[in-house]
N, C-alpha and C positions, 0 to 999 in steps of 0.2 A: 468636591465630587469628582471622581475620576471618570474620564470619557473612554468608552470601550467600543471598538468596532466588532460587531457580532456577525460571524460568517453564518449565514442562514441558507441552508440547502433546500428548504421546503419540507424537510422531514420533521418528525416529532422531537428528536433529540436537540437539534439546534434551536427549535422554537422554545422548548422548555428551558434551555440554557439562557436564552434571552430573557424569559420571564423571571428566572431566578436572580439574574444580575439586576434587573429593574427593581426587584423586591429588596435587594441588598443596597439600593441607593445609587447604583452606577448610572451615569448618563450614557445611554446606549444608542448606537447607530446600527441599523441592520443593513447587511450587504450580501448579495448573491453574486457569485462569480459565473459569468457566462463563458462557458468553456468550449462548447461544441454545439453545432446546429444539427440536430438529428434529421431534420427534413432534407438537408443537403445530402444526407447519406441514404435517403429513401426509407427512413424509419418513422413510424408514428411518434408524435411527440410525447405520448404517455409512457413510452417504454423504458426510459432511463433517467438517471439523476440530473440530467441537463435539460429537462423538458420545460416548456412554457408553463405547463401545469404546476410544476415544482416552484417556479418563480412566483407564480400567482398565489400559491399557498404561503410562501414566505412573506410576500407583500401583505397578505391578509392578517398574518400573525403580527407583523410589524405595526400595521395600522391599529389592531386591537390593543397593542401595548403602547400606542402613541409614540412610536419611534420613527425618526427619519429613516428612509429606506432607499437604497441605491442598487442598481445592477451595474457591475463592473465588466466590461468587455475584455476578458483576458484570453480570448480565442487564439491570438498570435502566440502568446507565451505558452499556452497549453499544447498547441501543435509543435512548438519547438522543443519544449522541456519534457513533455509527456509522450505524445504520440510518436514523435521522431525517435526518441530514446527506446520506446517500446519496439518499433519496427527495426531499429538498428540492432537491438539485442537479439531479436529472433533471427535476423539475417546472419548474425555471427554465431548461431547455434545455441543461444541462451534462452532462458525462460524468464522474462521480466515480471516485475510487480509494479504496474503503473500507479497504483494507489499510493505507494511510497513516494514516487516522484511528484505526484500531485500535492501531497502534503509538504514535501521538501521545497519544491520550486514555486508553488502557487499559494497554498493556504498560509504558510509560515515564512514566506519570503515576499512574494509580490503583494499579498494581502496586507502584510505587516508594513511594507513600504507605503501602501495607500493609506493605512491607518495613521501613520505619522504625518502624511500630507493633510489629513483631517484633524490633526492635533489630538489624536487619541493616544492613550497611554499603553494600550494593550489590544490584542486580538483575542476574541473568545470563540470557541467552537464547541460543538456537542460531542466531542470525543469522550470516551470512557477511559480516562487516565487521570493521574494526579501529579502535581508539581510540588516539590518540597525544597526548602532551602536549608542547608546544613553546612557549617564551617565555610561560609561565604561562597558555596557552590550550589547551583540549581540542579536538582535531581529529578528524573522522571521515574515515576512510581506507578505500579499497576493500580487499576481501578478497584474499588471495593467490590464490585460485581465482576468476579473473575471470568464468568461466562461471557461477558461483553468487553473485556479488557482489550484495548486497541494500541497498546504500547508497541507492539511489533511494527506497526506502520508509522511510528513516530520517532524511531531510533535516531534519525538524522538530525534532530533538532539541536541547534547550537545553544550555547550559554545565553547569548543575547535574546534568542527567540524564546527560550524557556522563561527568561526574566520578564518578557512582555507578552505572555500568553496566559489565559485563564481557561480552565476546564471545569465549569460549574457542575458537571454530572459525575465527576470522579468518585465522589463519596456515596453515590446513589445506585440503586438497582433499577433495571429497565422497567419493572412493574411500577415503580414509584414514578418514573418519568411519564408513563402513559396515564397514570392516575391524575397527575398534575395537569396534563394536557386536557383530559376530559373535564376536570373541574373548571378549567378556564375556558372551556368551550372551543378549543382550537379545532378547526375542521380537519386537521391531519392527525388527530389523537390516535386513530387506529390505522393510520397509513403503514403499509408494510415497509420494512427496512430494505433498502436497495442492495441487491446482490450482484448487479450487472456492472461490467465495465462500460462506462457511458458511450464510448465510441465504438463499442461492439456488443450492443444490447442483445443481439441474437446469438451471441456466443461464438460467432465465426470470426476468430481473430485473424486468420489468414486473409479472408476477404477485406477486413478493415486495413490490414497492412498494405495489401495491393491497391486499395483505394488511395491510401495516403502516399505511397511511393510512386504509383503509376507503373510499377514493374510487373513483369511476368516471371514467375519462379518455376524454373525448369524441373521436370521429373528427373529422378535419378534412381539409383539401385538401393534396395534393401540388401544388406549383407549380414552374414553371421559373424561371430567373433574371429572365425578363421578366414574370413574374406570370401566365403562362398556366396554367390548371388542367390537371393531368395525371391526376388520379384522387383517390381518398380514402385517407387514412391511418387507422390504427387506434388512434390516441392517441399524443401526441407523445413520451411516455416510452419508446416502443418503438424509438426510432431513435437512432443515434449518427453523428457526423460521419465521413464516409468510407465509410459503409455502402452496399453495392450489392445484396447478396442479401437476400431476405425482404421486398422492397417490395410484392410482389403486383401488379405493373404489367406490362402488355404494351407495351414501348417500342421504338422503332425502332433504338435503339443503347444502349450501356451508360451509365447515369446513376447518380449517387452523391448521398448526402445531403451538402449543402454548408452548410446552415444550418437552424436551428429557430427560428421566430418564435412565441414563446409567446403574445404579445399577440394575434396573429391566428390562433393555432392552426394554423399552416401549416408544412409541411416543404419546404424549398427543394431542388430537385435540379439538378444541373449535370454537366458533363463532368469527367473526371479532372483535366484541367489547371486547372480552377477551384478545386481543393482546395489549391493551393500558395500559400504566403505566405512573406515573409521576416522579418516582425516579429510580436512578441507583447508583451503587458503581463502581468505577474504580480503578484498582491497577497499580503498576509500573508507577506512574504518573510522567511525565517530565515537570517541570515548565520552561518556556522560558522567559516570561515577568517579572517574579519576582524571586529573589534569595530566599527571604522568603515571602511567599504569606500572604495576610491578612486573618483574621479569617473567614470571609465570603466575597463573591464577586459576583457581578452581571455580567453575561457573556451571550454571544450567544454560543450556542453549536450545534454540528453536530454528529450524531451517525452513519452516513454513508457518503461515499464520495460524493454521488449525492444529498444528502438531503439539504433542506434549513435550515438555522440556526434558532434555537429556543431560546427564552428567558429562562434563568434558573438562579438559585442561587447555587454556589458551596461552599462547606465547606471542608477544608483539614482535613484529618483523620490521625491517627498514621499509621506507617509502609508504608508510601508513597502512601496512598490511598486518594480518595476524594469521597464525597457524592454530587450528583447533584439532585436538585429538579427543574423540569420544571414547567413553568407557565401553560402549556397546556399538556394534556396526549400525549405521543409519542407511535407510533405504532411499534410493533415488535422490542423492545430493545433486542439485541442479544449478549449474553456472547461471548467473543472472539473478537468481533468487537472493533474498536477504538471510543472513544468519544474525540473530539477535541474542545477546547474552544477558543473563539475569543473576543477581545475588539476592535471593529472597524475592521481595517485591520491587526491588530497584533494578532499572535497566543499567547494565554495565556499559553497553554500547552495541553497535552493530555495523555491518558492512555487506558488501556484495560478494557473493561466492564467484570465484574464478575457476576456469577449467584446470584440472589437475595436470601436472607436467609429466 
């Protein structure tokens, strides 16, 4: 009987994942990662995915399933690998995705190492994704429920991690998951899915960054693409590419954040049409479908989690980079975000978008 460490967030998905694995005969151990103390930041503990309530929900399900249960204090790793990277990216003018870093450095690295210490053969999570083995290679595949597919935030998984990970919900639809939870009497069967970033549950990312770094971010100038001053911004970390609302300016027509110049502490505004581009470069690229990719490849690509896939051609570059050319111009390509490539249901790979030169 294989022993598995089940990452339990307190939500319905990871709870049902644990139940399914128990039904399949796995020897399961439940574990919740303690990543962030909300009370230290002045938030009520019910507001985000790191709350005491979530931990107690996970503990309740583990007890119901007669599973050993642990809480692992990964707060130090989380601050270093997730919050610090988040703050650093914003300070450099980027727009990060902390959920990708949490998966990359915590769930499938730190948690997998802890699983091995407990003599577990794999980590299991409630992600909606599938893993398939083909020609000696582990492939990451979209979930059966395309509306819940989470492969975009899993693109950084290595072959070793894929070989030692289970996604029990990959072949299911969310409605089935909730039904199982209700049938089993799980108290979180109707719990809403978390949409918040746990260390900024009120959505104020700039305040979260300031709390973490202890820095004050100086105001600067809003300028148009010709360099004309349009007004004063409240700190460069408060703005993202494509943003229109919340600029605090009286302008003759709609204008959008097109660029952030960190060196000059300016935010460049332009028209909506100025946001479109056909090319991008991504670094730190992780190939999943290929060990050695072809010189060029036709793919479908996403530059945001919720975006539809777009046709593109990808060319590998030196130093683990790629160049992507889209068939159609894309709006608000944002450095710091991930671009993830697909071939049908399979993840080709993904990387981090870098500023255009």
